[in-house]
C-alpha positions, 0 to 999 in steps of 0.5 A: 500500499503506498504512503499516500493512500495510507494517509488518506486512510489515516486522515479519514479515520481521524476526521470522522470522530472528529465531526462525531465529537462536534455533535456530541459536545453540542448534545452534551451542553444542551442537554445539562441539567441546568437547561432542563431544571424541573420542579413541582408546584407545592400546592397544585403538583404541576410541574414547572420547567425553566432554565439557568444561564450565566453565573451559577453564583451571580444575581438572578434575573428572571427573563420572561421571553416573548410568544413562541419562544421557551427557555432555551432562548437565553442560552444565546446570552449565557456567556454575556451574563457570566461576564456580568455575574448574572444568573438568568433564569428562565421559566416555561410558562404553563403549557410552554415547553416542559411546564405542564398546563393549569388543569382544564377549567382552571382559568388562571391568568398572568397573576397566577404566574408569580406563584411559579416564580416564587416557588422557584426562588424557594427552591434556589433559596432567592430572596431578590431578583431583577425583572426582564421581558421582551413583548408578551413576556412583559404581562407576566413580568409586570404581573410578578412586579405587582404581586411580588414588589418586595422581592424586585431588585432595580428597574423592571426592563421591558423590550418592546412590550406587548399592550393588552387591549385592556390597557388601551382603554381611557383611564382616570389619569389625564395626560397631554396625549389622547387615548389610543383606545381601539389602535390595534394593528390589523392583524391583531384585531383579525385574531381577536376574532378568529375562532380558537379552534382555528388558532389551535389548529393552525398551531403547527402552521405558525412554528415552521422553522421559527419564521411563520407568518400571517400572511404570505411570504413575499420575495424579499422575505425569501431572500432574507431567509436565505441570507439567515441560513448563509449568515453562520458562514459570514465574516463578522462584518457581514453578519453585524451589517445583516443583523437588523434585517435578518431579525424575524418574529412568529406570526410577525409579533414576538419571535425573533431568532438572537445573533449567535454572538455570544456563542463565539467563545464557547468552550469545545470539549476536547476528547481522545480523538481530538488529542494530536498525535505525532505521526511517524516521520512527521515534522515537529516544531520544537524549542530547538528549531531555529529559522535556519533549520530546513524543516522549519517552514514545512513546520510552520505550514503544518502548524498553521493547518492545525490551527485552521482545523481547530478554528473550522471545527469551533466554527462547526460547534458554533453553527450546529449548537446555535441551529440546535439551540433555536430548535430547542428554543421554538419546540413545544413553544405552543404560542397559541397558549399566550396568544389567547392571554395576550389578546384576552381572548377569554379574559383580561390579563386582570390588572392594569399596567398602571398599578405597578408600583416598581420603576419600569424601563421601556426600550422600543423600537421606533419602526415596531409594527407590532406594538405602535410607539405612540401606544407605548407613549401614552401608556408610559404617560399614564404610569407617570401619573398615577406615580406622581399621584401615588407620591403625593398621596404618601408625601401627605402622611409626611409633613416634615418631607414634602413632596417634590416634582422630582421625588416620585421618580427617585429610584429609591422611593420605588413607587413606579413611573416608567421611562421610554428609550426610543432606539431609532431603525428598530423594529419588534425584535430587539432581544435578537440584538446582542447591542441592546441586550448587553446594554440592557443587561449591563445595567440590570447587573449595576442594581446589584453593585455592593449587594449580597446577590439576593441569596439565602445566607448559609450559616455553618455550625462550629 
């Protein structure tokens, strides 16, 4: 047998396990217990599923993802959260992912959601947490801030928050802007009148490759999908330019595929098959090599080839991990469950956003077509008027501290209020932007500076 054929056989024997090891590494990463945690509700026995990413000893942040996403969505920001010393806890809502639904006939709404959050806190020993939500998750984050305000640390951050129809009704808080009652996008008005049976039957159609739409796909949309498939092999500069155009949403309302920026530095487990083994008669670049050695150039080429192979394997791992994570983030997401709640098909959500007495920060895209910016501004005005009224009312019982114009907005007062930050050129899929997520999570991490991270203290007995 010739040396050339023997070398080809050797390469085939090495490469096959190497490709398998990448797939194994991806599965090992996604099957880690921290991404598939389950506990039972102490009162009902219902299974609650959640994931944890980031620093396991970091400050707890409950993440309420948008419609059509499960607990795997935050895997994309594992490294970012670790760097910021944050512990992102993402819970599958009832009937979504691996969380069991409410029993038949049980009409529990978003106000029952804080019970799941508190159950997880007791299980993990968490006494304080921050809140972050995107789109439909805003309903559940604000319900938690309303029911468990004493456990919330810092401001509640919302990205492109969903506003249920009941919140757009005129309320007794006069503002400069007119009430946008009935200002729902056409697609949402259509969904409100479609029979629930049709919505459920169409559920599998909605979740098609994570990018379903309520209207027929256009030629432009097909081109964007093609660009998404090619994104994993594009240089970083190309990915950055395409970032804004690659964000799609499930049913053009909520869902968007996060960029894989935070995956670039994921460690790749090295198996025995991956360990470099010197070949017979091969060149080895050792400490004794010098520029005058005749084999130095060939050894340098071999070293560069090895580095290229390692980079190729890293790229393959990142690509597989991204696609597999996205598949898990949308599998069993059952968006109709959230859709019926958010459109208030059977009942309203049970509370008003203006009732929340924690400060809220809304980051919203100027080009958001799912939730009109005008509606967000009007709702923020309502929340601010209510916060001012609460502050003046409480100050009336403190003669030594007369109310000031700015006092109601003091972070230390915790009397509510809302700040709106508008991002020009952005749409609804803000959670898909690594830049936006980085800014928000960095601000949340700042709330925990100098604090004890909200963990139950464990005392040792001497």
